[in-house]
N, CA, C and O of each residue as an XYZ file, in Angstrom:
352
protein
N     -75.460   -171.990     -5.232
C     -74.028   -172.300     -5.221
C     -73.192   -171.031     -5.396
O     -72.104   -170.918     -4.831
N     -73.698   -170.082     -6.176
C     -72.953   -168.833     -6.378
C     -72.796   -168.085     -5.059
O     -71.750   -167.494     -4.792
N     -73.843   -168.115     -4.235
C     -73.782   -167.461     -2.925
C     -72.748   -168.146     -2.038
O     -72.005   -167.480     -1.316
N     -72.700   -169.470     -2.092
C     -71.724   -170.220     -1.300
C     -70.304   -169.889     -1.754
O     -69.405   -169.741     -0.927
N     -70.103   -169.773     -3.060
C     -68.776   -169.415     -3.578
C     -68.377   -168.013     -3.122
O     -67.209   -167.768     -2.820
N     -69.330   -167.102     -3.070
C     -69.043   -165.740     -2.601
C     -68.674   -165.757     -1.120
O     -67.748   -165.060     -0.705
N     -69.386   -166.544     -0.327
C     -69.084   -166.658      1.102
C     -67.718   -167.305      1.303
O     -66.969   -166.917      2.199
N     -67.396   -168.291      0.469
C     -66.105   -168.969      0.542
C     -64.979   -167.984      0.220
O     -63.958   -167.955      0.906
N     -65.171   -167.190     -0.812
C     -64.171   -166.181     -1.179
C     -63.998   -165.154     -0.061
O     -62.879   -164.731      0.231
N     -65.108   -164.756      0.564
C     -65.039   -163.798      1.665
C     -64.314   -164.407      2.860
O     -63.524   -163.728      3.516
N     -64.576   -165.676      3.146
C     -63.907   -166.362      4.265
C     -62.401   -166.422      4.027
O     -61.619   -166.313      4.971
N     -61.990   -166.595      2.777
C     -60.564   -166.617      2.453
C     -59.921   -165.263      2.757
O     -58.770   -165.200      3.190
N     -60.654   -164.204      2.533
C     -60.143   -162.870      2.858
C     -60.172   -162.638      4.374
O     -59.227   -162.093      4.945
N     -61.263   -163.056      5.014
C     -61.425   -162.842      6.451
C     -60.351   -163.553      7.276
O     -59.893   -163.026      8.290
N     -59.954   -164.740      6.843
C     -58.978   -165.506      7.614
C     -57.640   -164.769      7.659
O     -56.863   -164.964      8.594
N     -57.368   -163.944      6.683
C     -56.121   -163.175      6.663
C     -56.124   -162.015      7.656
O     -55.082   -161.406      7.900
N     -57.284   -161.707      8.228
C     -57.381   -160.590      9.165
C     -57.251   -161.025     10.626
O     -57.322   -160.187     11.525
N     -57.063   -162.311     10.871
C     -56.942   -162.787     12.251
C     -55.705   -162.172     12.896
O     -54.655   -162.049     12.266
N     -55.845   -161.793     14.150
C     -54.726   -161.165     14.853
C     -53.838   -162.190     15.556
O     -52.690   -161.896     15.889
N     -54.367   -163.386     15.780
C     -53.573   -164.470     16.378
C     -53.583   -165.661     15.431
O     -54.587   -165.942     14.777
N     -52.458   -166.354     15.366
C     -52.379   -167.543     14.523
C     -53.110   -168.694     15.211
O     -52.870   -168.969     16.387
N     -54.006   -169.369     14.478
C     -54.676   -170.543     15.053
C     -53.680   -171.670     15.310
O     -52.575   -171.666     14.769
N     -54.079   -172.637     16.139
C     -53.202   -173.770     16.428
C     -53.017   -174.629     15.169
O     -53.735   -174.465     14.182
N     -52.067   -175.524     15.220
C     -51.717   -176.339     14.053
C     -52.875   -177.192     13.549
O     -53.056   -177.332     12.340
N     -53.662   -177.763     14.461
C     -54.799   -178.581     14.032
C     -55.811   -177.751     13.253
O     -56.370   -178.215     12.258
N     -56.042   -176.535     13.704
C     -56.968   -175.653     13.014
C     -56.411   -175.254     11.652
O     -57.147   -175.192     10.668
N     -55.124   -174.987     11.600
C     -54.498   -174.641     10.325
C     -54.604   -175.804      9.333
O     -54.857   -175.587      8.148
N     -54.414   -177.029      9.812
C     -54.548   -178.198      8.947
C     -55.987   -178.371      8.486
O     -56.234   -178.740      7.337
N     -56.946   -178.105      9.385
C     -58.365   -178.170      9.032
C     -58.657   -177.191      7.895
O     -59.280   -177.554      6.897
N     -58.202   -175.951      8.054
C     -58.444   -174.930      7.031
C     -57.773   -175.315      5.712
O     -58.380   -175.197      4.648
N     -56.539   -175.769      5.782
C     -55.805   -176.170      4.578
C     -56.547   -177.285      3.843
O     -56.804   -177.189      2.643
N     -56.883   -178.332      4.574
C     -57.502   -179.504      3.958
C     -58.853   -179.163      3.332
O     -59.153   -179.601      2.221
N     -59.659   -178.390      4.036
C     -60.972   -178.045      3.504
C     -60.860   -177.080      2.318
O     -61.660   -177.147      1.385
N     -59.883   -176.198      2.357
C     -59.651   -175.315      1.214
C     -59.266   -176.140     -0.014
O     -59.820   -175.947     -1.097
N     -58.319   -177.054      0.159
C     -57.860   -177.875     -0.961
C     -58.986   -178.766     -1.493
O     -59.126   -178.933     -2.704
N     -59.783   -179.333     -0.595
C     -60.888   -180.194     -1.023
C     -61.914   -179.374     -1.803
O     -62.469   -179.850     -2.793
N     -62.163   -178.151     -1.361
C     -63.139   -177.290     -2.028
C     -62.643   -176.799     -3.384
O     -63.436   -176.624     -4.309
N     -61.349   -176.577     -3.504
C     -60.825   -175.995     -4.737
C     -60.259   -177.016     -5.722
O     -60.257   -176.772     -6.929
N     -59.778   -178.161     -5.221
C     -59.139   -179.139     -6.109
C     -59.771   -180.520     -6.075
O     -59.460   -181.352     -6.926
N     -60.649   -180.787     -5.117
C     -61.240   -182.117     -5.004
C     -60.357   -183.045     -4.193
O     -59.564   -182.603     -3.362
N     -60.502   -184.335     -4.445
C     -59.756   -185.336     -3.679
C     -58.249   -185.174     -3.849
O     -57.758   -184.700     -4.873
N     -57.541   -185.586     -2.808
C     -56.078   -185.491     -2.792
C     -55.489   -186.233     -3.994
O     -56.014   -187.256     -4.433
N     -54.397   -185.695     -4.507
C     -53.712   -186.339     -5.622
C     -52.212   -186.220     -5.390
O     -51.760   -185.454     -4.540
N     -51.465   -186.975     -6.145
C     -50.018   -186.992     -5.953
C     -49.628   -188.022     -4.912
O     -50.482   -188.670     -4.306
N     -48.337   -188.164     -4.714
C     -47.861   -189.139     -3.738
C     -47.632   -188.456     -2.390
O     -47.391   -187.252     -2.303
N     -47.717   -189.269     -1.358
C     -47.525   -188.773      0.007
C     -46.063   -188.391      0.199
O     -45.171   -189.159     -0.162
N     -45.805   -187.201      0.769
C     -44.410   -186.787      1.010
C     -43.687   -187.758      1.940
O     -44.311   -188.477      2.721
N     -42.371   -187.762      1.842
C     -41.551   -188.660      2.643
C     -41.524   -188.288      4.120
O     -42.046   -187.248      4.523
N     -40.912   -189.146      4.910
C     -40.888   -188.976      6.365
C     -40.178   -187.702      6.802
O     -40.512   -187.154      7.853
N     -39.223   -187.217      6.040
C     -38.481   -186.029      6.447
C     -39.252   -184.737      6.197
O     -38.913   -183.696      6.759
N     -40.270   -184.795      5.370
C     -41.112   -183.628      5.103
C     -42.348   -183.716      6.002
O     -43.441   -184.049      5.545
N     -42.154   -183.414      7.280
C     -43.237   -183.594      8.250
C     -44.418   -182.667      7.994
O     -45.570   -183.075      8.148
N     -44.148   -181.431      7.609
C     -45.230   -180.482      7.343
C     -46.020   -180.917      6.111
O     -47.250   -180.959      6.141
N     -45.319   -181.236      5.038
C     -45.986   -181.691      3.821
C     -46.798   -182.951      4.051
O     -47.894   -183.111      3.515
N     -46.245   -183.834      4.852
C     -46.929   -185.094      5.165
C     -48.201   -184.841      5.972
O     -49.234   -185.457      5.709
N     -48.133   -183.943      6.947
C     -49.308   -183.617      7.763
C     -50.398   -182.981      6.899
O     -51.579   -183.292      7.048
N     -49.992   -182.092      5.999
C     -50.960   -181.458      5.103
C     -51.608   -182.491      4.184
O     -52.825   -182.489      3.996
N     -50.801   -183.359      3.622
C     -51.305   -184.404      2.724
C     -52.298   -185.296      3.470
O     -53.384   -185.582      2.966
N     -51.921   -185.733      4.669
C     -52.782   -186.625      5.452
C     -54.107   -185.957      5.814
O     -55.160   -186.591      5.755
N     -54.055   -184.670      6.190
C     -55.282   -183.946      6.548
C     -56.212   -183.864      5.340
O     -57.422   -184.049      5.468
N     -55.651   -183.591      4.186
C     -56.446   -183.503      2.962
C     -56.981   -184.872      2.562
O     -58.130   -184.988      2.135
N     -56.163   -185.906      2.695
C     -56.567   -187.261      2.310
C     -57.752   -187.755      3.134
O     -58.557   -188.546      2.644
N     -57.865   -187.301      4.372
C     -58.981   -187.714      5.234
C     -60.329   -187.229      4.697
O     -61.374   -187.770      5.059
N     -60.305   -186.220      3.843
C     -61.548   -185.652      3.313
C     -61.958   -186.278      1.982
O     -62.895   -185.804      1.339
N     -61.273   -187.327      1.567
C     -61.555   -187.961      0.278
C     -63.049   -188.283      0.161
O     -63.641   -188.895      1.050
N     -63.636   -187.855     -0.955
C     -65.047   -188.117     -1.203
C     -65.980   -186.998     -0.747
O     -67.159   -186.998     -1.101
N     -65.468   -186.045      0.035
C     -66.305   -184.940      0.500
C     -66.644   -184.044     -0.693
O     -65.781   -183.731     -1.513
N     -67.890   -183.646     -0.776
C     -68.337   -182.784     -1.871
C     -67.783   -181.370     -1.705
O     -67.521   -180.922     -0.589
N     -67.612   -180.683     -2.815
C     -67.056   -179.329     -2.832
C     -67.851   -178.384     -1.949
O     -67.272   -177.641     -1.156
N     -69.182   -178.405     -2.079
C     -69.995   -177.463     -1.305
C     -69.923   -177.742      0.193
O     -69.990   -176.813      0.999
N     -69.789   -179.005      0.572
C     -69.655   -179.353      1.994
C     -68.318   -178.843      2.537
O     -68.260   -178.310      3.644
N     -67.259   -179.005      1.768
C     -65.932   -178.527      2.185
C     -65.946   -177.000      2.319
O     -65.383   -176.453      3.268
N     -66.586   -176.319      1.374
C     -66.693   -174.859      1.444
C     -67.437   -174.435      2.699
O     -66.998   -173.526      3.405
N     -68.552   -175.081      2.981
C     -69.383   -174.732      4.140
C     -68.597   -174.917      5.441
O     -68.645   -174.056      6.320
N     -67.882   -176.026      5.566
C     -67.107   -176.275      6.788
C     -65.976   -175.251      6.936
O     -65.675   -174.817      8.048
N     -65.356   -174.867      5.828
C     -64.308   -173.838      5.852
C     -64.907   -172.513      6.311
O     -64.343   -171.840      7.174
N     -66.039   -172.140      5.739
C     -66.715   -170.881      6.092
C     -67.075   -170.867      7.576
O     -66.841   -169.876      8.268
N     -67.643   -171.964      8.059
C     -68.040   -172.051      9.469
C     -66.838   -171.943     10.402
O     -66.910   -171.286     11.440
N     -65.737   -172.586     10.035
C     -64.533   -172.547     10.877
C     -63.958   -171.133     10.929
O     -63.556   -170.664     11.994
N     -63.918   -170.452      9.779
C     -63.403   -169.083      9.752
C     -64.305   -168.170     10.585
O     -63.807   -167.309     11.310
N     -65.611   -168.347     10.489
C     -66.542   -167.539     11.286
C     -66.281   -167.722     12.776
O     -66.309   -166.755     13.537
N     -66.028   -168.963     13.194
C     -65.726   -169.226     14.607
C     -64.396   -168.587     15.003
O     -64.265   -168.036     16.096
N     -63.425   -168.665     14.119
C     -62.110   -168.067     14.416
C     -62.192   -166.544     14.520
O     -61.479   -165.935     15.318
N     -63.048   -165.940     13.726
C     -63.186   -164.489     13.777
C     -63.688   -164.023     15.152
O     -63.392   -162.910     15.586
N     -64.444   -164.884     15.822
C     -64.959   -164.546     17.148
C     -63.890   -164.703     18.239
O     -63.925   -164.005     19.253
N     -62.946   -165.618     18.024
C     -61.970   -165.904     19.070
C     -60.561   -165.378     18.799
O     -59.756   -165.273     19.725
N     -60.258   -165.052     17.563
C     -58.890   -164.664     17.195
C     -58.802   -163.256     16.633
O     -57.871   -162.952     15.887
N     -59.731   -162.404     16.968
C     -59.701   -161.015     16.491
C     -59.198   -160.107     17.596
O     -59.096   -158.895     17.401
């Protein structure tokens, strides 16, 4: 698990080096998996209709309810690795 945490931390740094911004779906994927890995299941109330960005983020995270921390970390790491090949 310590190795996975190190890879997760490295992926967080690597994603900041992308030269092109990923599309919105990819950004939501990264956000949701990061939050699931670091905070667990979604908490709080769903943002209102006028907060479209907050609502999209909440919904993306809520879809991962029940996913284990290590699985969320692994999917985040894999997605960043793929982005490094296409967005550098």
